[in-house]
Each structure stands twice: as C-alpha cells, then as structure tokens.
C-alpha positions in Angstrom: 15.5 -43.1 72.7 17.3 -45.6 75.0 14.8 -48.5 74.8 16.0 -50.0 78.1 14.2 -53.1 79.3 11.7 -52.4 82.0 10.4 -55.1 84.4 6.8 -56.3 84.1 5.1 -59.0 86.2 3.4 -61.5 84.0 2.0 -64.8 85.3 3.7 -64.0 88.7 7.1 -63.8 86.9 9.1 -60.6 86.5 10.2 -60.3 82.9 12.1 -57.5 81.2 10.1 -55.8 78.5 11.3 -53.5 75.7 8.8 -51.1 74.2 9.1 -49.6 70.8 6.8 -48.7 67.8 8.7 -51.1 65.6 10.9 -54.2 66.2 13.0 -55.3 63.2 14.0 -59.0 63.6 17.2 -59.8 61.8 20.4 -58.0 60.9 20.9 -59.0 57.3 20.7 -56.6 54.3 16.8 -56.5 54.4 16.7 -56.0 58.2 19.3 -53.2 58.3 17.6 -51.6 55.3 14.3 -51.6 57.1 15.8 -50.0 60.2 17.7 -47.5 58.1 14.7 -46.5 56.1 12.4 -46.2 59.2 14.6 -43.5 60.6 14.9 -41.8 57.2 11.2 -41.7 57.0 10.8 -40.2 60.4 10.1 -43.3 62.6 13.1 -43.5 65.0 11.2 -45.4 67.7 12.7 -48.7 66.5 14.9 -51.5 67.8 16.5 -54.5 66.2 16.5 -58.1 67.6 18.8 -60.9 66.4 20.2 -64.2 67.6 23.7 -63.3 66.3 24.7 -60.1 64.5 27.5 -61.6 62.6 25.5 -64.6 61.3 23.1 -64.9 58.4 23.1 -65.4 54.7 23.5 -61.8 53.6 26.8 -61.5 55.5 28.2 -64.9 54.9 26.9 -66.3 51.6 27.5 -65.5 48.0 28.7 -66.9 44.7 31.3 -66.5 42.1 29.8 -63.2 41.0 26.9 -62.4 43.3 24.3 -60.5 41.4 22.1 -57.6 42.2 19.1 -57.2 39.8 17.6 -53.8 38.9 16.3 -51.6 36.1 18.8 -51.0 33.3 20.8 -47.9 34.1 23.3 -47.8 31.3 23.7 -48.1 27.5 21.1 -47.8 24.8 19.0 -50.9 25.5 15.4 -49.9 26.0 13.8 -50.7 29.4 10.9 -49.6 31.5 9.4 -50.2 34.9 6.5 -52.2 33.5 8.8 -54.3 31.3 10.9 -55.3 34.3 7.7 -56.0 36.2 6.6 -58.3 33.4 9.9 -60.1 33.5 9.5 -60.8 37.2 5.8 -61.7 36.8 6.6 -64.1 34.0 8.4 -66.4 36.5 5.0 -67.8 37.3 2.8 -67.8 40.5 3.9 -64.2 41.3 1.7 -61.4 42.4 1.8 -58.5 40.0 1.7 -55.7 42.5 4.9 -57.1 44.2 6.5 -57.4 40.7 5.6 -53.8 39.9 6.9 -52.5 43.2 10.1 -54.4 42.9 10.6 -53.0 39.4 9.5 -49.4 40.3 11.7 -49.2 43.4 14.7 -51.1 42.1 16.6 -48.0 40.9 15.8 -46.1 44.1 16.9 -49.0 46.3 20.0 -49.6 44.2 21.1 -45.9 44.2 20.5 -45.7 47.9 23.1 -48.5 48.4 25.5 -46.7 46.0 25.1 -43.5 48.1 25.9 -45.5 51.3 29.1 -46.7 49.7 28.4 -50.1 48.0 30.9 -49.9 45.1 28.8 -51.0 42.2 30.8 -50.5 39.0 30.1 -47.4 36.8 31.8 -46.0 33.8 33.5 -42.6 33.6 30.2 -41.0 32.7 28.4 -42.4 35.7 26.4 -45.2 34.0 26.0 -48.2 36.2 26.9 -50.9 33.7 25.1 -54.2 33.6 25.1 -57.7 32.2 22.5 -60.4 31.5 21.7 -62.9 34.2 19.5 -66.0 34.1 15.8 -65.3 33.2 16.8 -61.8 32.2 16.1 -60.3 28.7 18.0 -57.1 29.4 21.3 -56.2 31.0 19.9 -55.4 34.4 22.3 -57.3 36.5 25.4 -55.9 38.3 27.8 -57.1 41.0 30.7 -56.1 43.3 32.0 -59.7 43.2 31.4 -62.7 45.4 30.4 -60.7 48.5 27.9 -58.3 47.0 25.4 -58.8 49.9 28.2 -58.6 52.5 29.1 -55.2 51.1 25.4 -54.2 51.3 25.2 -55.3 54.9 28.4 -53.5 55.9 27.3 -50.2 54.6 23.7 -50.5 55.9 24.9 -51.5 59.3 27.2 -48.5 59.5 24.3 -46.3 58.7 22.1 -47.9 61.3 24.8 -47.5 63.9 25.2 -43.8 63.0 21.4 -43.4 63.5 21.8 -44.8 67.0 19.3 -47.6 66.6 19.7 -50.1 69.4 20.4 -53.8 68.6 19.5 -56.6 71.0 21.9 -59.4 70.2 21.8 -63.1 71.5 18.0 -63.4 71.3 16.3 -66.5 69.9 12.8 -65.8 68.6 10.3 -68.0 70.6 6.9 -66.8 69.6 4.9 -63.8 68.3 2.4 -62.2 70.6 -0.9 -61.3 69.0 -4.3 -59.7 70.0 -7.3 -59.1 67.8 -5.7 -60.2 64.6 -2.6 -57.9 65.1 0.9 -58.4 66.3 1.5 -56.7 69.7 4.9 -58.1 70.5 7.2 -61.0 70.6 8.9 -63.3 73.1 12.6 -64.2 72.9 15.0 -66.4 74.8 18.1 -64.6 75.9 21.1 -66.6 74.8 23.5 -64.6 77.0 21.7 -65.4 80.2 22.0 -68.8 82.0 18.7 -70.6 81.9 19.0 -71.9 85.5 20.2 -68.5 86.9 18.4 -65.9 88.9 17.8 -63.5 86.0 14.9 -64.3 83.6 16.1 -66.1 80.5 13.2 -64.7 78.6 12.6 -61.1 77.4 9.5 -59.5 75.8 9.2 -56.9 73.2 6.0 -54.8 73.1 5.4 -53.0 69.8 2.9 -51.9 67.1 4.9 -53.4 64.2 7.3 -56.2 63.6 9.5 -56.2 60.4 10.5 -59.9 60.1 13.8 -60.2 58.3 14.8 -63.6 59.6 15.8 -65.1 56.3 14.5 -68.3 54.8 14.0 -71.5 56.8 17.5 -72.7 56.2 17.3 -75.2 59.1 14.9 -77.4 57.1 17.6 -79.0 55.1 20.8 -80.8 56.1 22.2 -80.5 52.6 22.3 -76.7 52.3 24.6 -73.9 51.2 23.1 -71.5 53.8 25.9 -70.5 56.1 26.3 -71.9 59.6 24.2 -69.9 62.0 21.4 -69.3 59.4 18.3 -71.1 60.6 15.3 -68.9 60.0 12.4 -68.4 62.3 9.3 -69.0 60.2 7.7 -71.4 62.6 6.9 -68.6 65.1 5.1 -66.8 62.4 3.0 -69.9 61.4 2.1 -70.5 65.1 0.8 -66.9 65.2 -1.5 -67.4 62.2 0.7 -65.9 59.4 0.0 -67.5 56.1 2.6 -69.1 53.8 2.8 -68.4 50.1 4.4 -70.6 47.4 6.3 -72.4 50.2 6.9 -75.5 47.9 9.2 -73.4 45.7 12.8 -73.8 46.6 16.0 -73.2 44.6 18.7 -75.9 44.7 22.1 -75.9 43.1 25.6 -77.4 43.2 27.7 -76.1 46.1 30.7 -77.1 48.1 29.9 -78.5 51.5 33.0 -77.6 53.5 33.1 -74.6 53.2 29.6 -73.9 52.0 29.7 -71.9 48.8 27.9 -72.0 45.4 30.1 -73.5 42.7 28.6 -71.4 39.9 30.1 -69.2 37.2 33.8 -69.7 36.6 34.0 -72.8 38.7 32.0 -74.7 36.1 33.1 -72.8 33.0 36.7 -73.9 33.4 35.5 -77.6 33.0 36.5 -79.4 36.2 36.5 -83.1 36.5 33.5 -84.6 38.5 34.6 -87.5 40.7 32.7 -89.7 43.2 34.2 -91.9 45.9 33.0 -94.2 48.6 32.5 -92.8 52.1 36.2 -93.2 53.0 37.5 -91.5 49.8 38.3 -94.6 47.9 37.0 -96.2 44.7 37.3 -93.0 42.6 35.1 -92.8 39.5 34.3 -90.2 36.9 30.6 -90.9 37.2 29.2 -88.4 34.6 30.5 -90.7 31.8 28.1 -93.4 32.8 25.2 -91.3 31.6 27.0 -88.9 29.3 29.6 -90.9 27.4 29.9 -88.4 24.6 33.0 -86.4 25.5 32.0 -83.1 23.8 28.5 -83.2 25.2 29.7 -83.9 28.8 32.1 -80.9 28.7 29.6 -78.6 27.1 27.0 -79.4 29.8 29.6 -78.8 32.5 30.3 -75.4 30.9 26.6 -74.5 30.8 26.3 -75.2 34.5 28.3 -72.0 35.0 25.5 -69.6 34.0 22.7 -72.1 34.2 23.8 -72.9 37.8 20.5 -73.5 39.8 18.9 -76.8 39.2 16.2 -76.2 36.7 13.9 -79.2 36.0 13.3 -77.8 32.5 16.9 -78.4 31.7 17.0 -81.9 33.3 15.5 -83.7 30.3 18.4 -83.0 27.8 20.3 -80.1 29.3 22.8 -79.0 32.0 20.6 -79.9 35.0 21.1 -83.5 34.1 24.4 -83.0 36.0 22.6 -82.1 39.2 20.6 -85.3 38.9 23.7 -87.4 38.4 25.3 -85.8 41.5 22.1 -86.4 43.5 22.2 -90.1 42.4 25.7 -90.5 43.7 25.2 -88.8 47.0 21.6 -89.5 48.0 20.8 -92.8 46.2 24.2 -94.4 46.2 25.6 -92.9 49.4 28.8 -91.8 47.8 30.7 -88.5 48.0 31.2 -86.2 45.0 34.1 -83.9 44.3 35.2 -81.3 41.8 38.8 -82.0 40.7 40.5 -78.9 39.2 43.9 -80.6 38.9 43.2 -82.6 35.8 40.9 -82.6 32.8 37.7 -84.6 32.6 37.9 -87.9 30.8 41.1 -87.2 28.8 44.5 -86.0 29.9 44.4 -83.1 27.5 41.5 -80.7 26.7 40.2 -81.4 23.2 38.6 -78.0 22.6 37.4 -79.1 19.1 34.7 -81.3 20.8 33.1 -78.4 22.6 29.8 -76.9 21.6 30.2 -73.7 19.5 28.9 -71.6 22.5 31.4 -73.1 25.0 34.3 -72.9 22.5 33.7 -69.3 21.6 33.4 -68.2 25.2 36.5 -70.0 26.4 38.4 -68.9 23.3 37.6 -65.3 24.0 38.6 -65.7 27.6 41.9 -67.1 26.4 41.7 -70.4 28.2 41.6 -73.2 25.6 44.7 -74.7 27.3 46.0 -76.6 30.3 44.1 -78.0 33.3 41.0 -76.6 35.0 43.0 -75.0 37.8 45.2 -73.2 35.2 42.1 -72.0 33.4 40.5 -70.9 36.7 43.6 -68.9 37.8 43.8 -67.3 34.4 40.1 -66.4 34.1 39.2 -65.6 37.7 42.1 -65.7 40.2 39.9 -64.4 43.1 37.7 -67.5 42.6 40.8 -69.7 43.4 41.9 -67.5 46.2 38.5 -67.6 47.8 38.9 -71.2 49.0 42.3 -70.4 50.4 40.8 -67.8 52.6 37.9 -69.8 54.0 37.7 -71.9 57.1 38.2 -74.8 56.4 40.4 -73.7 53.5 40.8 -75.8 50.3 43.8 -75.4 48.0 42.3 -76.3 44.6 45.8 -76.8 43.2 46.4 -79.7 45.6 43.0 -81.2 46.6 39.5 -81.9 45.4 36.5 -79.9 46.5 33.5 -81.8 47.9 30.1 -80.8 46.6 26.4 -81.7 46.6 23.0 -80.5 45.4 22.2 -78.0 48.1 19.2 -76.0 49.2 20.1 -72.4 48.4 17.0 -70.2 48.6 13.3 -70.4 49.3 11.4 -68.5 46.6 8.2 -68.9 48.7 7.8 -67.7 52.2 5.4 -65.8 54.4 2.5 -64.0 52.6 3.0 -60.3 51.8 0.7 -57.7 50.3 1.5 -54.6 48.2 3.3 -53.0 51.2 4.9 -56.3 52.4 2.4 -56.6 55.2 1.1 -60.1 56.0 -2.4 -61.2 56.8 -1.4 -60.5 60.5 -1.8 -56.7 61.0 1.4 -55.0 61.7 3.6 -57.9 60.7 5.9 -57.3 57.7 8.0 -60.2 56.4 10.9 -58.9 54.2 13.8 -60.4 52.5 13.8 -64.2 52.1 11.3 -64.6 54.9 8.7 -63.0 52.7 7.1 -64.9 49.8 7.4 -62.2 47.2 8.9 -64.4 44.4 7.4 -66.7 41.9 8.5 -70.1 40.7 11.4 -68.6 38.7 13.2 -65.4 39.2 16.1 -63.6 37.5 19.5 -64.1 39.2 20.0 -61.3 41.8 16.2 -60.5 42.1 16.3 -61.7 45.8 18.8 -58.9 46.8 16.6 -56.3 45.1 13.4 -57.8 46.6 14.8 -57.5 50.1 15.7 -53.8 49.7 12.4 -53.0 48.1 10.3 -54.9 50.6 12.1 -53.3 53.5 11.6 -49.9 52.0 7.9 -50.4 51.3 7.3 -51.8 54.8 9.2 -48.8 56.4 7.3 -46.3 54.3 4.0 -47.8 55.3 4.8 -48.0 58.9 6.1 -44.4 59.1 3.0 -43.1 57.4 0.2 -45.4 58.7 1.4 -47.4 61.7 2.5 -44.8 64.2 0.2 -45.7 67.1 1.7 -46.5 70.4 1.9 -50.1 71.5 -0.9 -51.5 73.7 -0.8 -50.7 77.5 0.6 -52.8 80.2 -2.6 -54.6 81.1 -3.5 -55.5 77.5 0.0 -56.6 76.8 0.3 -58.7 79.9 -3.0 -60.4 79.0 -1.8 -61.3 75.5 1.7 -62.3 76.6 0.8 -64.4 79.6 -0.2 -67.6 77.7 2.7 -67.4 75.3 5.2 -66.9 78.1 3.6 -69.7 80.2 3.8 -72.1 77.3 7.5 -71.3 76.7 8.4 -71.7 80.4 6.5 -75.0 80.5 8.2 -76.4 77.5 11.7 -75.4 78.7 11.0 -76.7 82.2 9.8 -80.1 81.0 12.8 -80.5 78.7 15.4 -79.6 81.3 13.6 -81.7 84.0 13.7 -84.7 81.7 17.5 -84.2 81.3 17.9 -83.8 85.1 16.0 -87.0 85.5 18.7 -88.9 83.6 17.6 -88.8 80.0 20.2 -87.7 77.4 20.0 -84.3 75.7 18.4 -85.1 72.3 18.1 -81.6 70.9 21.2 -81.9 68.7 20.1 -85.3 67.3 16.6 -83.9 66.5 18.1 -80.9 64.7 20.2 -83.2 62.6 17.5 -85.8 62.0 14.8 -83.4 60.7 17.3 -81.9 58.3 18.4 -85.2 57.0 14.8 -86.4 56.6 13.9 -83.3 54.6 17.0 -83.5 52.3 16.3 -87.2 51.6 12.5 -87.0 51.1 11.6 -83.4 50.1 14.7 -81.9 48.4 15.2 -81.3 44.7 13.7 -84.7 43.9 10.4 -85.6 45.5 7.5 -88.0 45.1 4.1 -88.2 46.6 5.4 -91.3 48.5 8.5 -89.6 49.9 6.6 -86.5 50.9 4.1 -88.6 52.8 6.8 -90.6 54.6 8.5 -87.4 55.7 5.2 -85.8 56.7 4.2 -88.7 58.9 7.5 -88.6 60.8 7.5 -84.8 61.2 3.9 -84.9 62.4 4.8 -87.5 65.1 7.8 -85.5 66.2 5.7 -82.3 66.5 2.8 -83.9 68.2 4.9 -85.6 70.8 7.6 -82.9 71.1 6.8 -81.7 74.7 6.7 -85.3 75.9 10.2 -86.4 74.6 12.5 -83.4 74.1 15.3 -83.4 76.6 17.7 -80.5 77.1 20.6 -79.8 79.4 19.5 -76.9 81.5 23.1 -75.9 82.2 23.8 -75.5 78.4 22.5 -72.3 76.8 23.0 -74.0 73.4 20.8 -76.9 74.4 18.0 -74.7 75.7 18.2 -72.6 72.6 17.9 -75.7 70.4 14.7 -76.7 72.4 12.9 -73.7 70.8 14.9 -73.8 67.5 13.9 -77.5 66.8 10.3 -76.7 67.6 10.4 -73.8 65.1 11.9 -76.0 62.4 9.4 -78.8 63.0 6.5 -76.4 62.8 7.9 -75.1 59.5 8.6 -78.6 58.2 5.1 -79.7 58.9 3.6 -76.7 57.1 6.0 -77.1 54.1 5.5 -80.9 53.7 1.8 -80.5 54.0 1.9 -77.8 51.2 4.0 -80.2 49.0 1.4 -82.9 49.5 -1.3 -80.5 48.6 0.6 -79.3 45.6 0.8 -82.8 44.2 -2.9 -83.4 45.0 -3.8 -80.2 43.2 -2.2 -81.6 40.0 1.1 -80.0 40.4 4.0 -81.4 38.4 7.7 -80.7 38.1 8.6 -77.0 37.8 11.2 -74.6 39.0 14.0 -76.3 40.9 12.1 -79.4 41.9 11.5 -82.8 40.2 8.3 -84.5 41.3 8.4 -88.2 40.3 5.7 -89.1 37.8 5.4 -92.8 36.7 3.8 -91.6 33.5 6.5 -89.1 32.7 9.9 -89.3 30.9 13.5 -90.0 32.0 16.3 -87.7 30.9 17.5 -88.3 27.4 20.8 -89.5 26.1 21.4 -86.6 23.7 20.2 -84.5 20.9 19.2 -85.1 17.3 18.8 -88.8 16.4 19.7 -89.8 19.9 17.3 -87.4 21.6 14.4 -89.9 22.1 16.4 -92.6 23.9 15.9 -92.4 27.6 18.9 -92.9 29.9 19.2 -95.8 32.2 18.4 -93.9 35.3 16.4 -94.6 38.5 12.6 -94.4 38.0 12.7 -91.7 40.7 13.9 -89.4 38.0 10.9 -90.0 35.7 8.9 -86.7 35.5 6.5 -84.6 33.6 6.9 -80.8 33.3 4.2 -78.5 34.7 4.5 -76.4 31.5 3.1 -73.3 33.3 -0.2 -75.0 34.1 -0.3 -73.4 37.6 1.5 -70.1 36.8 -1.7 -68.2 37.3 -2.4 -69.6 40.8 -0.8 -69.2 44.2 -1.0 -71.7 47.0 -1.5 -70.1 50.4 -0.9 -72.3 53.5 -1.7 -71.8 57.2 -1.3 -73.8 60.4 -4.1 -74.1 63.0 -3.0 -75.2 66.5 -4.6 -78.2 68.1 -7.3 -77.6 70.8 -5.8 -76.0 73.8 -2.6 -74.6 72.2 -4.2 -71.3 71.3 -4.3 -70.7 75.0 -0.5 -71.0 75.3 -0.1 -74.8 75.4 2.5 -76.6 73.3 2.1 -79.3 70.6 2.9 -82.2 72.8 0.4 -81.4 75.5 -2.4 -83.4 73.9 -3.3 -87.1 74.0 -4.7 -87.3 70.5 -1.7 -88.7 68.6 -0.6 -87.0 65.5 -3.6 -84.6 65.7 -1.6 -82.9 68.5 0.5 -81.4 65.7 -2.4 -79.2 64.6 -3.9 -78.9 61.1 -2.6 -77.3 57.9 -5.1 -75.5 55.6 -4.7 -74.4 52.0 -6.2 -72.0 49.5 -5.4 -71.7 45.8 -6.2 -68.2 44.5 -5.5 -66.4 41.2 -2.3 -64.3 41.1 -2.9 -60.6 41.6 -2.3 -59.0 38.1 0.2 -56.2 37.4 -1.7 -53.0 38.3 -2.6 -50.7 35.5 -3.4 -47.6 37.5 -4.1 -44.1 36.1 -0.7 -42.6 35.5 -2.0 -39.1 34.4 0.4 -36.8 36.2 -2.2 -34.3 37.7 -4.2 -37.1 39.2 -1.2 -38.9 40.8 0.2 -35.6 42.0 -3.1 -34.6 43.7 -3.4 -37.9 45.5 0.3 -37.7 46.4 -0.3 -34.3 48.0 -3.2 -35.7 50.0 -1.8 -39.0 51.3 1.4 -39.7 49.4 -0.3 -42.6 47.8 0.4 -44.8 50.8 -2.7 -46.8 51.5 
C-alpha cells in the first residue's frame, strides 16, 4: 500500500493527508518492533512517522555493557514467569498486569531479536547465558556490549524495510487529533518544507490507531545523557487528554557530558580520580576527600558505583550514591566542573590495594588489575571502553585528558498511562517504550529494553485483532482536525510575525532556559520550595507563550522549535505539578530522587562507630526515605486546557494570567495486582480458540 498523501481542504487550506489503519510514531527499537509485529500479525496498513530517523536514544545511547533483561534461559538456576513478574512488581508502584506481561513475553521478544540477527551470546549448546544486574535475584541479564539497543534497532529497521513499511521522516509532532474519546489522527510540521513557501508546512495523518514510541521527555533537562536529537513528544499526548503515570520517577546517574555517555561499569571499577575545577579549568581539587577522607572507603565507594551506577537515594546515606551527591554539590551548588581523571590514582600516587573493601579487592584481583593507573587498569579490563571515547565526536583520549561528567537525567521510569495491552485512556492510542509508564520506582537494569519490545508486541497484537476498523471519513476527520490545524497555524503565524516585526528569535533561549530550570530545581535533588519556584516560572511561560514566542519564519529550525518548546513546557508543567502533588501526598525520598526534608538525616561519615556522625553537607541533602510507604499506590496525572483551548486555541490566548496554562489533576489509585488467572490448560485452550485471549 503506497500511502501517498492526498490533498484535503480544511479551514479553507489544502493540506496533505496520509490515511492508514495505524501510525507508528518513532523509529527506535520500540517503534520499529511495533511496525514489524503489526505486519507479522497481519496488519500491513501501517506507516511510520519521525522527526529524524537516525536520532533517538535506542540508536545513539548505551553504557559500558548495555543490558537486556529477560527470563533466565541458561544454567540450572530456577526461574519462572511469575517469579520474574514478582521481581518487576517489587520495584514499587508498578501495575501487576504489566509486570506479568513483561515477564511472560520476555523470552518471546528476546528470541525474536535473536532470530532477526541481534548477536546475543550463547554457549555451544544454544543456551543464552546471563548475569546478574541491579535489582535482579537471578542471572536474567544479557548484552551485546555498549550498543545493545543500536543492534536491536539495526536489525528491526532492516526487517521493517523488507516489509515495505513507509516511513515519513522530518516530521515534528504538533498535536493529536481526537473525537469521541478516541484518537483519529495527528498533525505534524514538515521539517523539510519551508514554512514561508507555497507548499503547506503541515501534514495530517488520519488513522484508527497511534503507537506512540517517541521516547521519554528528554528535553525537560539540560543536564542529561539522552543523545542530541532526542526530545520526546509527551506534551502532545497530555494536550489530547492522555494521562500520565508515575511521572515523578526518573533515573539519574553519572555520565560524561561531551560526548554524552553513561560512565558505569568498568569506568568506575578501575578507580578513576574525581577532580573539580573552576569554570575555566583552574583550581583543581580532589573534592571527594572533603567528605570521604578515609582512603579505603573512598576507593571502595568509587568501585561500587560501577554496578550500583544509577543514583539510588537508599545508597546516599552511607553508600555509593554519596558520590553522586558530592558531584551534584560541585556542579549545581558550587558552579564548578567535575572530571574523571584516568591518568593518575586517587589521593595517592600508587594504588594501595590493601585498603580496599574485600568485595572490591577480590573483584579487581580476579580481573588482574591490582596495579598501575586507572587508564592501565581500564585498558587491561575493557579495552573497548577506552576505545569508545576515541571514536566519538567529540573524541576524548583518556590517556591524555580528563573526562567531564555530571549527574544526568538518563531515563523516565514513569510516562503515559498504559493498560494490559499498552493502550492508554485515549482509545486507539498506545504509548510504548520509554514514552509509556510501564515501570515502577525501581527496575532491574535492562528492563527498559525488554519493556519496549513487550509493549510494542502487545500493542500490535491487540491492534491486529481488535482495532482493524477503517479511519473516520473525510467529513468527520476534517471536523476534528480543523481546530487543531487552525491553532497550529495561528501559533506559528504569530511567532513569525513577531520576528518579522523586529523582535529577536527567542525559541533557542527558551529551549535552553526551561532545561536549565528543570535541572536546577527538579533534578535528582528537589525540595517543595524548588519545585514550587520552577512550577511558577513554567506556568507563566506556558500561559503567555503565544504572546511572546518569536521565531524566524525563514528558519525551519526556529519554526520547529516553536512547537518543540510548547511541547516541553506542557510536559514540564504536568511533571512539576505531579512532583508538588507527590510531596503534598506525603511522598519522601525514593528511587533516584532526594526530596529535602528538614526533619531527615544527612549522609553519614562512615560505618561502624563512625556511622552516626553526619557529614558537613548542605541542608538541601537532608532527607527521609520513603521506605516503601507508597509502593502500593500509583499517581495518575492529567492536563485540562484553559477555557477556549479545547476548541483549538493555544495557551497564550487567554487574559487570565497563569490560569491560561490550564489545570493539572491527580488521582492516587492502588496498583493493579499480578493477575492469578485460571491456568488450567483446557480452559485456556478453549478461550484461545475462541478469541485468542485478546480482550
């Protein structure tokens, strides 16, 4: 099916319209999996839409040993679907039906990738060997190295191309189009068409289903490890009435900033020196020693950061996550820069291995690296980890220069609400991958890659079996699309007219400022006060957006940013409001976030007799652990537009101050438990014959 755009006159404007049963938004591993599976399940009336095929986290992000998490498929260790589901569910605030589906389909999704050509390691007997990852009681993890997700994307993309599925590139998501509580299409800005030319810069997609694989809202944070070109598009979903789920739950961790890459695994286990400088690179200090003067403890905590890489507030009191807080103090609170120096040992010229903890000593002894400098240990243990930075742009030679790092946003564990089949509260709208809020507070390393494949498979299976109706007709579609298109035209026209009238293009400044605000006020360390300060500012920006945004109409990038910034501001408003509600609901520090609590504790100086002495750290770091108090609840969040916007207006079109940003609502509900269905074979087989148990 060619899926060529056809002209349709809407609001007296001729706009190209593409019609298909299903539109998959995003070309990462989850998006390509959905498109691949739809065809496999018999639904080939599908197209894909993306702003840039080569961008995105799946293709351009990873870590020292990027992990894929699945059911144990080797050895004699006992495992089961329900045991894996309980592991996922135990992360807290996770729905049990999602946990069970992710466990049940993990082997199927994994083996599908293997059959497509992803080279997951197996022994000579065909067992897919595994190892333990974080929050994992079994050896369920596996990897193909730092680019596991890239290998997945490559093989899935080749399969989608073989299927002949059409991909529309250079399309910025502007808004979803809905009617009667269901999605009926979406509006995009064409990035390959001049805004001020004769051809329409907008294009419409008319469909019955949308699989939303846009990734997490990476554009929220300036300090992030998400690759350049990964922004997310969650704001469009919130404007269409899709609910958010657990959106407060982010994962943060140490990462290099140029290039962006997680410094987990071997990068920490070889014990690099942590150095901070002033903004110009002077006044070099080994700052960890201020808070951790004990040589052996400092090196042991650095080592532990290797496989306790994400910032975990439970390990901030007397464990390895104290290092994340000390880096945060240097960069955010002191305005300094932090580097890893692999050229020389921490604190002392020579490594004194006898001071290491037994765990660290045994590991490094077995690896044969109780010698030399960090770079020598890195090259011996994991030469590809050293070579990696030589092959990046910009490249860094760790033998000759230091590597700049920070505590970066890495993954949103929350996202858009999903049900058992990864359908949201908006009928026909399926968020998959990081866009979907399938995770809990904690998750095993690599669970995100499995979740993306499972969610995409579940969505495709449901669509192919239950969502095969043709899209709405021309008249119904035009009626639903007209206010959405008119609002987008009005916003872009006002922004470009403002620039033509002499105002400077401010889209780039706004994009930077909102990210910097979120990183400073709502990152891994937050307080009720900092969240409020950020929320007030974002609310003002969003309410006044149409009245002050200015974009160069001759620059496709500037017009693109007009809609991108609005999307990010909408998302930031929802997320900050949810954070404020979380604190108001009694939420305390959990996961990868420290919420300041004046009645709490500061990190401790050490263990044993010293364990009760608090470190001399900023009061911002005083916290109380949640302790699982809210593990049985899920926060759902939604955005309601201000009066008038539901008819296609934009947030700045109102004269009611910050109320022009709309309202955010909340609901706290119990988690859905892990299902305990009747597994008697004859009953399941009968129902499978009747409707394949897809309902």
